[in-house]
OpenMM code with the backbone's topology and positions (N, CA, C; nanometers):
from openmm import Vec3, app, unit

residues = "MET THR SER ALA ALA PRO ALA GLY SER PRO VAL ASP GLY LEU LEU ALA VAL ALA ALA ILE VAL LEU SER LEU LEU VAL ALA VAL TRP ALA LEU VAL ALA THR LEU ARG HIS ARG ALA PRO ASP ARG VAL GLN PHE ALA GLY LEU ALA ALA LEU GLU ALA VAL LEU LEU VAL MET ALA VAL VAL ALA LEU VAL ALA LEU ALA GLY GLY GLU ARG PRO GLY GLU PRO GLY ALA PHE ALA GLY TYR LEU VAL THR LEU VAL CYS LEU PRO PRO LEU ALA TRP VAL LEU ALA ARG MET GLU PRO THR ARG TRP GLY SER ALA ILE VAL CYS ALA VAL CYS LEU VAL THR PRO VAL VAL VAL VAL ARG LEU GLN GLN THR TRP ALA MET LEU GLY GLY".split()
positions = [
    Vec3(0.6783, -2.1850, 0.1414),
    Vec3(0.6261, -2.0760, 0.1527),
    Vec3(0.5896, -2.0033, -0.0266),
    Vec3(0.4901, -1.9174, -0.0269),
    Vec3(0.4662, -1.8707, -0.1663),
    Vec3(0.4894, -1.7116, -0.1412),
    Vec3(0.5784, -1.6551, -0.2560),
    Vec3(0.5891, -1.4999, -0.2206),
    Vec3(0.4994, -1.4511, -0.3278),
    Vec3(0.3775, -1.4721, -0.3900),
    Vec3(0.3061, -1.4011, -0.4577),
    Vec3(0.1838, -1.5016, -0.4795),
    Vec3(0.0932, -1.4216, -0.4986),
    Vec3(-0.0815, -1.5074, -0.4926),
    Vec3(-0.0827, -1.5909, -0.6278),
    Vec3(-0.1503, -1.6436, -0.6484),
    Vec3(-0.1913, -1.7264, -0.7649),
    Vec3(-0.2349, -1.6261, -0.8891),
    Vec3(-0.2052, -1.7034, -1.0136),
    Vec3(-0.2543, -1.5852, -1.1222),
    Vec3(-0.4224, -1.5487, -1.1073),
    Vec3(-0.5010, -1.6205, -1.0605),
    Vec3(-0.6243, -1.5713, -1.0404),
    Vec3(-0.6451, -1.4988, -0.9071),
    Vec3(-0.5661, -1.4701, -0.8235),
    Vec3(-0.5906, -1.3654, -0.7503),
    Vec3(-0.6240, -1.2298, -0.7593),
    Vec3(-0.7383, -1.1774, -0.6766),
    Vec3(-0.7880, -1.0457, -0.6788),
    Vec3(-0.6613, -0.9560, -0.6638),
    Vec3(-0.5907, -0.9646, -0.5873),
    Vec3(-0.4793, -0.8718, -0.5192),
    Vec3(-0.3534, -0.9043, -0.5873),
    Vec3(-0.3715, -0.9356, -0.7251),
    Vec3(-0.2325, -0.9719, -0.7818),
    Vec3(-0.2395, -0.8927, -0.9229),
    Vec3(-0.1257, -0.8980, -0.9908),
    Vec3(-0.1520, -0.8329, -1.1533),
    Vec3(-0.1172, -0.7048, -1.1277),
    Vec3(-0.1632, -0.6475, -1.2036),
    Vec3(-0.1289, -0.5147, -1.2761),
    Vec3(-0.1604, -0.3901, -1.1671),
    Vec3(-0.2620, -0.3988, -1.0718),
    Vec3(-0.2922, -0.3392, -0.9655),
    Vec3(-0.1884, -0.3223, -0.8610),
    Vec3(-0.1555, -0.4699, -0.8240),
    Vec3(-0.0370, -0.4845, -0.7326),
    Vec3(0.1075, -0.4373, -0.7528),
    Vec3(0.1108, -0.4235, -0.8957),
    Vec3(0.2559, -0.3680, -0.9506),
    Vec3(0.2398, -0.2434, -0.9749),
    Vec3(0.1277, -0.1886, -0.9807),
    Vec3(0.1349, -0.0284, -0.9775),
    Vec3(0.1330, 0.0185, -0.8574),
    Vec3(0.0742, -0.0275, -0.7359),
    Vec3(0.0833, 0.0098, -0.6153),
    Vec3(0.1958, 0.0031, -0.5585),
    Vec3(0.3117, -0.1050, -0.5962),
    Vec3(0.4497, -0.1167, -0.5265),
    Vec3(0.5191, -0.0032, -0.5878),
    Vec3(0.5119, -0.0161, -0.7603),
    Vec3(0.6016, 0.1092, -0.7949),
    Vec3(0.5847, 0.2177, -0.7819),
    Vec3(0.4471, 0.2619, -0.7575),
    Vec3(0.4081, 0.4054, -0.7213),
    Vec3(0.4491, 0.4297, -0.5790),
    Vec3(0.4390, 0.3635, -0.4534),
    Vec3(0.4739, 0.3772, -0.3352),
    Vec3(0.6270, 0.3599, -0.3329),
    Vec3(0.6794, 0.2914, -0.4040),
    Vec3(0.8451, 0.3130, -0.3959),
    Vec3(0.9207, 0.4266, -0.4816),
    Vec3(0.8302, 0.4821, -0.5576),
    Vec3(0.8456, 0.6058, -0.6341),
    Vec3(0.8421, 0.7627, -0.5643),
    Vec3(0.7455, 0.7170, -0.4696),
    Vec3(0.7118, 0.8567, -0.3790),
    Vec3(0.7920, 0.8008, -0.2706),
    Vec3(0.8414, 0.7078, -0.2066),
    Vec3(0.9399, 0.7011, -0.1054),
    Vec3(1.0958, 0.7476, -0.1472),
    Vec3(1.1062, 0.7386, -0.2682),
    Vec3(1.2304, 0.8015, -0.3031),
    Vec3(1.2246, 0.9539, -0.3313),
    Vec3(1.1281, 0.9909, -0.3647),
    Vec3(1.1150, 1.1478, -0.3479),
    Vec3(1.0998, 1.2013, -0.2186),
    Vec3(1.0185, 1.1110, -0.0872),
    Vec3(1.0188, 1.1657, 0.0279),
    Vec3(1.1474, 1.1591, 0.0807),
    Vec3(1.2481, 1.0701, 0.0377),
    Vec3(1.3913, 1.0189, 0.1193),
    Vec3(1.4585, 1.1595, 0.0535),
    Vec3(1.4615, 1.1724, -0.0833),
    Vec3(1.5349, 1.2970, -0.1239),
    Vec3(1.4894, 1.4335, -0.0290),
    Vec3(1.3828, 1.4574, -0.0155),
    Vec3(1.3281, 1.5679, 0.0427),
    Vec3(1.3836, 1.5518, 0.1853),
    Vec3(1.3719, 1.4297, 0.2493),
    Vec3(1.4355, 1.4478, 0.3854),
    Vec3(1.5723, 1.4600, 0.3684),
    Vec3(1.6431, 1.3821, 0.3197),
    Vec3(1.8082, 1.4298, 0.2978),
    Vec3(1.8273, 1.5785, 0.2984),
    Vec3(1.7253, 1.6559, 0.2078),
    Vec3(1.7413, 1.7882, 0.1743),
    Vec3(1.6918, 1.8726, 0.2653),
    Vec3(1.6658, 1.8183, 0.3758),
    Vec3(1.5799, 1.9140, 0.4892),
    Vec3(1.4636, 1.9667, 0.4402),
    Vec3(1.3728, 1.9083, 0.3516),
    Vec3(1.2741, 1.9473, 0.3235),
    Vec3(1.1330, 1.8766, 0.3499),
    Vec3(1.0430, 1.9638, 0.3996),
    Vec3(0.9043, 1.9555, 0.4628),
    Vec3(0.8595, 1.8533, 0.3313),
    Vec3(0.7269, 1.8105, 0.3543),
    Vec3(0.6610, 1.7383, 0.2239),
    Vec3(0.6268, 1.8262, 0.1451),
    Vec3(0.5991, 1.8085, 0.0271),
    Vec3(0.5935, 1.8856, -0.0696),
    Vec3(0.4430, 1.8485, -0.1431),
    Vec3(0.3808, 1.9359, -0.2477),
    Vec3(0.2925, 1.8628, -0.3266),
    Vec3(0.3138, 1.7248, -0.4150),
    Vec3(0.4060, 1.7401, -0.4416),
    Vec3(0.4405, 1.6031, -0.5245),
    Vec3(0.4092, 1.4812, -0.4236),
    Vec3(0.4811, 1.4965, -0.2969),
    Vec3(0.4338, 1.3638, -0.2002),
    Vec3(0.2851, 1.3621, -0.1764),
    Vec3(0.2451, 1.4399, -0.1370),
    Vec3(0.0831, 1.4428, -0.1381),
    Vec3(0.0217, 1.3849, -0.2322),
    Vec3(0.0632, 1.4376, -0.3565),
    Vec3(-0.0158, 1.4317, -0.4864),
    Vec3(0.0124, 1.2291, -0.5214),
    Vec3(0.1499, 1.1878, -0.4848),
    Vec3(0.1703, 1.0856, -0.4862),
    Vec3(0.1092, 0.9883, -0.3719),
    Vec3(0.0960, 1.0421, -0.2743),
    Vec3(-0.0026, 0.9665, -0.1545),
    Vec3(-0.1648, 0.9245, -0.2284),
    Vec3(-0.1974, 1.0399, -0.2934),
    Vec3(-0.3385, 1.0479, -0.3119),
    Vec3(-0.3622, 0.9453, -0.4182),
    Vec3(-0.2588, 0.9498, -0.5210),
    Vec3(-0.2478, 0.8362, -0.6062),
    Vec3(-0.2365, 0.7279, -0.5771),
    Vec3(-0.1411, 0.7190, -0.4618),
    Vec3(-0.1187, 0.5511, -0.4184),
    Vec3(-0.2811, 0.5046, -0.3993),
    Vec3(-0.3518, 0.6038, -0.2888),
    Vec3(-0.4740, 0.5747, -0.2100),
    Vec3(-0.5515, 0.5135, -0.2971),
    Vec3(-0.5821, 0.5989, -0.4397),
    Vec3(-0.6374, 0.5446, -0.5414),
    Vec3(-0.6740, 0.4042, -0.6233),
    Vec3(-0.5120, 0.3658, -0.5877),
    Vec3(-0.4938, 0.2511, -0.6455),
    Vec3(-0.5065, 0.1283, -0.5650),
    Vec3(-0.5052, 0.1858, -0.4262),
    Vec3(-0.5192, 0.0707, -0.3404),
    Vec3(-0.6532, 0.0589, -0.3148),
    Vec3(-0.7339, 0.1866, -0.3204),
    Vec3(-0.8784, 0.1776, -0.2993),
    Vec3(-0.9557, 0.0843, -0.3836),
    Vec3(-0.8803, 0.0986, -0.5539),
    Vec3(-0.9391, -0.0307, -0.6429),
    Vec3(-0.9056, -0.1258, -0.6339),
    Vec3(-0.7781, -0.1615, -0.5612),
    Vec3(-0.7552, -0.2690, -0.5438),
    Vec3(-0.8395, -0.3639, -0.4417),
    Vec3(-0.8678, -0.2756, -0.3538),
    Vec3(-0.9759, -0.3078, -0.2169),
    Vec3(-1.0901, -0.3432, -0.2892),
    Vec3(-1.1356, -0.2937, -0.3573),
    Vec3(-1.2863, -0.2702, -0.4307),
    Vec3(-1.2694, -0.4215, -0.5098),
    Vec3(-1.1878, -0.4646, -0.5709),
    Vec3(-1.1437, -0.5526, -0.6826),
    Vec3(-1.1468, -0.7128, -0.5771),
    Vec3(-1.0692, -0.6921, -0.4596),
    Vec3(-1.0660, -0.7975, -0.3721),
    Vec3(-1.1874, -0.8462, -0.2876),
    Vec3(-1.3138, -0.7207, -0.2426),
    Vec3(-1.3863, -0.7322, -0.1883),
    Vec3(-1.5181, -0.8028, -0.3175),
    Vec3(-1.5140, -0.7653, -0.4303),
    Vec3(-1.5965, -0.8096, -0.5271),
    Vec3(-1.5895, -0.9414, -0.5443),
    Vec3(-1.4580, -0.9900, -0.5432),
    Vec3(-1.3715, -1.1274, -0.5454),
    Vec3(-1.4626, -1.2213, -0.4588),
    Vec3(-1.4629, -1.1652, -0.3139),
    Vec3(-1.5155, -1.2141, -0.1908),
    Vec3(-1.6584, -1.2322, -0.2148),
    Vec3(-1.7311, -1.1135, -0.2468),
    Vec3(-1.8775, -1.1476, -0.2728),
    Vec3(-1.9053, -1.2408, -0.3863),
    Vec3(-1.8249, -1.2633, -0.4453),
    Vec3(-1.8464, -1.3532, -0.5698),
    Vec3(-1.8122, -1.4929, -0.5250),
    Vec3(-1.7769, -1.5204, -0.3822),
    Vec3(-1.7477, -1.6443, -0.3490),
    Vec3(-1.5853, -1.6821, -0.3537),
    Vec3(-1.5030, -1.6180, -0.3984),
    Vec3(-1.3930, -1.6404, -0.3683),
    Vec3(-1.3386, -1.6361, -0.2455),
    Vec3(-1.2738, -1.6993, -0.1777),
    Vec3(-1.1838, -1.6889, -0.0542),
    Vec3(-1.0512, -1.6874, -0.0290),
    Vec3(-1.0291, -1.6140, 0.0890),
    Vec3(-0.8382, -1.5906, 0.0705),
    Vec3(-0.8106, -1.7297, 0.2095),
    Vec3(-0.6674, -1.7498, 0.1858),
    Vec3(-0.6511, -1.8736, 0.2469),
    Vec3(-0.6457, -1.8346, 0.3990),
    Vec3(-0.6329, -1.7220, 0.4407),
    Vec3(-0.6303, -1.6639, 0.5811),
    Vec3(-0.7275, -1.5585, 0.5739),
    Vec3(-0.8539, -1.5918, 0.6087),
    Vec3(-0.9337, -1.4608, 0.5801),
    Vec3(-0.9331, -1.3636, 0.6849),
    Vec3(-0.8989, -1.3694, 0.8065),
    Vec3(-0.8893, -1.2858, 0.9342),
    Vec3(-0.7750, -1.1892, 0.8937),
    Vec3(-0.6482, -1.2566, 0.8339),
    Vec3(-0.5331, -1.1797, 0.8220),
    Vec3(-0.5517, -1.1153, 0.7000),
    Vec3(-0.6231, -1.1802, 0.5865),
    Vec3(-0.6635, -1.0655, 0.4899),
    Vec3(-0.6941, -0.9645, 0.5210),
    Vec3(-0.8111, -0.9518, 0.6047),
    Vec3(-0.9234, -0.8483, 0.6237),
    Vec3(-0.8122, -0.7475, 0.7100),
    Vec3(-0.7358, -0.8074, 0.7716),
    Vec3(-0.6677, -0.6653, 0.8747),
    Vec3(-0.5425, -0.6477, 0.7621),
    Vec3(-0.4643, -0.7187, 0.6836),
    Vec3(-0.3933, -0.6386, 0.5847),
    Vec3(-0.4820, -0.5280, 0.4895),
    Vec3(-0.5768, -0.5937, 0.4232),
    Vec3(-0.6286, -0.5000, 0.3606),
    Vec3(-0.7160, -0.3553, 0.3991),
    Vec3(-0.7119, -0.3785, 0.5359),
    Vec3(-0.7905, -0.2372, 0.6231),
    Vec3(-0.6547, -0.1573, 0.6546),
    Vec3(-0.5471, -0.2367, 0.6782),
    Vec3(-0.4090, -0.1671, 0.6909),
    Vec3(-0.3576, -0.0638, 0.5681),
    Vec3(-0.3601, -0.1476, 0.4573),
    Vec3(-0.3142, -0.1255, 0.3458),
    Vec3(-0.4246, 0.0143, 0.3256),
    Vec3(-0.5047, 0.0124, 0.2936),
    Vec3(-0.5906, 0.1232, 0.2835),
    Vec3(-0.5870, 0.2412, 0.3489),
    Vec3(-0.5837, 0.2294, 0.4854),
    Vec3(-0.5171, 0.3220, 0.5768),
    Vec3(-0.3857, 0.3725, 0.5881),
    Vec3(-0.2790, 0.3255, 0.5090),
    Vec3(-0.1589, 0.3690, 0.5339),
    Vec3(-0.1344, 0.4956, 0.4614),
    Vec3(-0.1991, 0.5389, 0.3173),
    Vec3(-0.1571, 0.6559, 0.3001),
    Vec3(-0.2192, 0.7869, 0.3675),
    Vec3(-0.3622, 0.7511, 0.4002),
    Vec3(-0.4041, 0.8944, 0.4844),
    Vec3(-0.3335, 0.9210, 0.6162),
    Vec3(-0.3024, 0.7795, 0.6711),
    Vec3(-0.2214, 0.8150, 0.8046),
    Vec3(-0.1021, 0.9006, 0.7649),
    Vec3(-0.0240, 0.8493, 0.6657),
    Vec3(0.1259, 0.9101, 0.5994),
    Vec3(0.0724, 1.0800, 0.5972),
    Vec3(-0.0508, 1.0823, 0.5246),
    Vec3(-0.0852, 1.2388, 0.4790),
    Vec3(-0.1280, 1.3306, 0.6118),
    Vec3(-0.2005, 1.2605, 0.7069),
    Vec3(-0.2379, 1.3334, 0.8261),
    Vec3(-0.0830, 1.3744, 0.9036),
    Vec3(0.0070, 1.2746, 0.9338),
    Vec3(0.0993, 1.2623, 1.0201),
    Vec3(0.2095, 1.3998, 0.9603),
    Vec3(0.2225, 1.3671, 0.7928),
    Vec3(0.2981, 1.4937, 0.7538),
    Vec3(0.2383, 1.6102, 0.7447),
    Vec3(0.1211, 1.6385, 0.7455),
    Vec3(0.0701, 1.7540, 0.7743),
    Vec3(0.0790, 1.8139, 0.9123),
    Vec3(0.0893, 1.7507, 0.9984),
    Vec3(0.1047, 1.7791, 1.1608),
    Vec3(0.2444, 1.8195, 1.1738),
    Vec3(0.3470, 1.7429, 1.0705),
    Vec3(0.4957, 1.7728, 1.1088),
    Vec3(0.5477, 1.8145, 0.9634),
    Vec3(0.5235, 1.9801, 0.9683),
    Vec3(0.5775, 2.0278, 0.8341),
    Vec3(0.7056, 2.0811, 0.8355),
    Vec3(0.8000, 1.9784, 0.8713),
    Vec3(0.9233, 1.9485, 0.8688),
    Vec3(1.0007, 1.8436, 0.7920),
    Vec3(1.1227, 1.8351, 0.7771),
    Vec3(1.1812, 1.7114, 0.7039),
    Vec3(1.1632, 1.5908, 0.7600),
    Vec3(1.0817, 1.5664, 0.8835),
    Vec3(1.0518, 1.4711, 0.9438),
    Vec3(0.8934, 1.4328, 0.9052),
    Vec3(0.8423, 1.5057, 0.8669),
    Vec3(0.7255, 1.4812, 0.7901),
    Vec3(0.7448, 1.4189, 0.6512),
    Vec3(0.8560, 1.4354, 0.6042),
    Vec3(0.8800, 1.3821, 0.4469),
    Vec3(0.9232, 1.2145, 0.5120),
    Vec3(0.9977, 1.2116, 0.6267),
    Vec3(1.0803, 1.0952, 0.6849),
    Vec3(0.9199, 1.0179, 0.6892),
    Vec3(0.8199, 1.0513, 0.7564),
    Vec3(0.6961, 0.9833, 0.7799),
    Vec3(0.6206, 0.9334, 0.6265),
    Vec3(0.6358, 1.0028, 0.5404),
    Vec3(0.5809, 0.9602, 0.4135),
    Vec3(0.6572, 0.8615, 0.3767),
    Vec3(0.8155, 0.8823, 0.3286),
    Vec3(0.9019, 0.7799, 0.3053),
    Vec3(0.8848, 0.6585, 0.3766),
    Vec3(0.8805, 0.6486, 0.4945),
    Vec3(0.8469, 0.4924, 0.6093),
    Vec3(0.7171, 0.4455, 0.5699),
    Vec3(0.6116, 0.5051, 0.4998),
    Vec3(0.4750, 0.4540, 0.5083),
    Vec3(0.4966, 0.4018, 0.3785),
    Vec3(0.5475, 0.4880, 0.2571),
    Vec3(0.5650, 0.4228, 0.1653),
    Vec3(0.6762, 0.3272, 0.1156),
    Vec3(0.7616, 0.2921, 0.2197),
    Vec3(0.8232, 0.1656, 0.2145),
    Vec3(0.7632, 0.0361, 0.2928),
    Vec3(0.6717, 0.0681, 0.3724),
    Vec3(0.6074, -0.0403, 0.4377),
    Vec3(0.4772, -0.0992, 0.3482),
    Vec3(0.4306, 0.0088, 0.2530),
    Vec3(0.3205, -0.0759, 0.1756),
    Vec3(0.3427, -0.1616, 0.0660),
    Vec3(0.4525, -0.1755, 0.0108),
    Vec3(0.4781, -0.2745, -0.0818),
    Vec3(0.4883, -0.4002, 0.0350),
    Vec3(0.5325, -0.3872, 0.1268),
    Vec3(0.5543, -0.5173, 0.2151),
    Vec3(0.4088, -0.6004, 0.2280),
    Vec3(0.3343, -0.4895, 0.2532),
    Vec3(0.1726, -0.4967, 0.2961),
    Vec3(0.0843, -0.5532, 0.1772),
    Vec3(0.1433, -0.4936, 0.0891),
    Vec3(0.0726, -0.5725, -0.0752),
    Vec3(0.1032, -0.7158, -0.0923),
    Vec3(0.2310, -0.7540, -0.0497),
    Vec3(0.2943, -0.8743, -0.0864),
    Vec3(0.2487, -0.9718, 0.0254),
    Vec3(0.2169, -0.9381, 0.1485),
    Vec3(0.1640, -1.0206, 0.2540),
    Vec3(0.0043, -1.0579, 0.2389),
    Vec3(-0.0649, -0.9299, 0.1799),
    Vec3(-0.2265, -0.9562, 0.1637),
    Vec3(-0.2041, -1.0509, 0.0220),
    Vec3(-0.1243, -1.0653, -0.0842),
    Vec3(-0.1194, -1.1654, -0.1658),
    Vec3(-0.0765, -1.2702, -0.0914),
    Vec3(0.0097, -1.3214, -0.0196),
    Vec3(0.0391, -1.4391, 0.0534),
    Vec3(-0.0898, -1.5088, 0.1362),
    Vec3(-0.1658, -1.4128, 0.1999),
    Vec3(-0.2694, -1.4645, 0.2691),
    Vec3(-0.3724, -1.4997, 0.1889),
    Vec3(-0.3609, -1.4448, 0.0576),
    Vec3(-0.5085, -1.4906, -0.0345),
    Vec3(-0.4319, -1.6482, -0.0850),
    Vec3(-0.3213, -1.6534, -0.0848),
    Vec3(-0.2553, -1.7657, -0.1656),
    Vec3(-0.2381, -1.8774, -0.0468),
    Vec3(-0.2630, -1.8826, 0.0404),
    Vec3(-0.2411, -1.9870, 0.1513),
    Vec3(-0.3486, -2.1095, 0.1340),
    Vec3(-0.4720, -2.0770, 0.0645),
    Vec3(-0.5455, -2.1708, 0.0191),
    Vec3(-0.5068, -2.3042, -0.0199),
    Vec3(-0.5123, -2.4354, 0.0573),
    Vec3(-0.4230, -2.5198, 0.0192),
    Vec3(-0.2914, -2.5642, 0.0249),
    Vec3(-0.2276, -2.4614, 0.0841),
    Vec3(-0.0893, -2.4972, 0.1000),
    Vec3(-0.0513, -2.4769, 0.2014),
] * unit.nanometer
topology = app.Topology()
chain = topology.addChain("A")
for resn in residues:
    res = topology.addResidue(resn, chain)
    for name in ("N", "CA", "C"):
        topology.addAtom(name, app.Element.getBySymbol(name[0]), res)
């Protein structure tokens, strides 16, 4: 079982690291807000927007690679993870805006903790080819 995509993978490298690190930073910020009984603040929403931007760039890079003839090992799972990944930050944004209490911050924290897992699964579904 592999834990990361090969070096030539479009979903590996600096974009994946940036997405994971940014997601974990926003998760920590949201966890602190949750523990302090604070509603989601502008920093959390700005973090979600920045995370979405990084994820969209990653998705475009992956789609360009697909258009160029590269193929993931598990195309169906890859597509599902890619769509899910791009939808997570907007979903967190909407749900946190609907819940302007500490639980809104908890939603942001939970989504930002799930995002790195989905990034790694996206890498794994690309790397499954031949293995």
